[in-house]
C-alpha positions, 0 to 999 in steps of 0.5 A: 663929807665924813659922817660923825662918829655917832652916825657911824656907830649906828651904821656899824650896828649888828645886823638883826635876824629880821634884816637877814631874812629880808636880805635873803628870802631863803633864810625866811623859808628855812625858818618857816620849814624849821617851825612847821617841822618842829610844830608837827613833831610836837603835835604828833608826840614826838617829844616827851614833856621836859625834853630839851630842844638845843638849837644845835641839835634842832639845826642838825636834825633838820639840816638848817643853819642855827639862825632858822632853828633859833627863830623857829624855837623862839616863835614856838616859845612865844606861842607857849608850845615851848618853855625857856627855863634858862638863858639857852635851855628850852624844854617841852612843857607839861600841861598842868591840870587846869590847862589840860581841862581847858584844852580838853574842853575845846578839843571836844567842841571843836573836834566834835564839830570837825568830825561830824561835818567831815563825816558827811564827806567820807568815802570808801577811800577814806574808810579804807585809809582809816582802816589801814592807819588803825592796823598800823596803830594796833600793831604798834600798840601790841609791840609797845612802839608807843611813839609810832602809835602816836605818830599815826594816831594824829593821822587818823584823827585829821584824816577825818577832820580835814574832810570838814573843809573848814580851814579856820577850824582845822588851824585852831584844832592844830594849835590845840594838839600842838599844846597837848601832843607831848602829854599823850605820852602819859597815856601809855601803857594803860591806854594800850593795854585797855585798848580805849583808843582802838575801840573808839577808832573802830566805833568811828569807822563803823559810824562812817560805814553806816553813814551816821555822823552823830555816831562818829562824832560820839566815838571820837569824843569818847576817845578824847574823854577817855584819854583825858581821864588818863592824862588827868590821873598822870597830871594829878600824880606829878602834882602830888610828887612835887 
């Protein structure tokens, strides 16, 4: 018996991306890969605020199809890490003063906790790794390779944070870096010239050597506060230009 035209039209409807994922698990894995990759790039400051992320460019960069790239971008828009400013235009947003203050207060509390807990588990291997990372950061700053410095800066911080062995805390901190990562570009060149981050990182390493978790926490919190002062100035200048 023939189905009615009404039901036939429903059977011919366009397949949704969710259904494609269900039919092809590989598509879901590619979407997750694209999401994780873009998320990490944002957290490491690979993109400046205002940078556009076209689906085609993201797909080519990650060597995935348009559908996984689109799904990854849509997830990050939903989470607020990216902003849609047109029908097909997605950009990395600027943090306004209120958002910057809120994120900074949360970072001080949560990253301070992760640092103090993590410092208890630091080993000689941890200290050697941090010294190696800091050497790379310092060289990048001296050569004005700020993107490279930002990339390694995240690794420095999270080498300590991961030692806390508190996965829920870590995922929350990751989410905060996802929001603020692009804004770290506003730190330079002033932050590099004054060596604020270098001094704070070396103080943190010294605290680990001395087995003083409170000192390590204080150094990392100072790093966040110093960065906030520079980011706040940039946000205020941007507001004044509007």
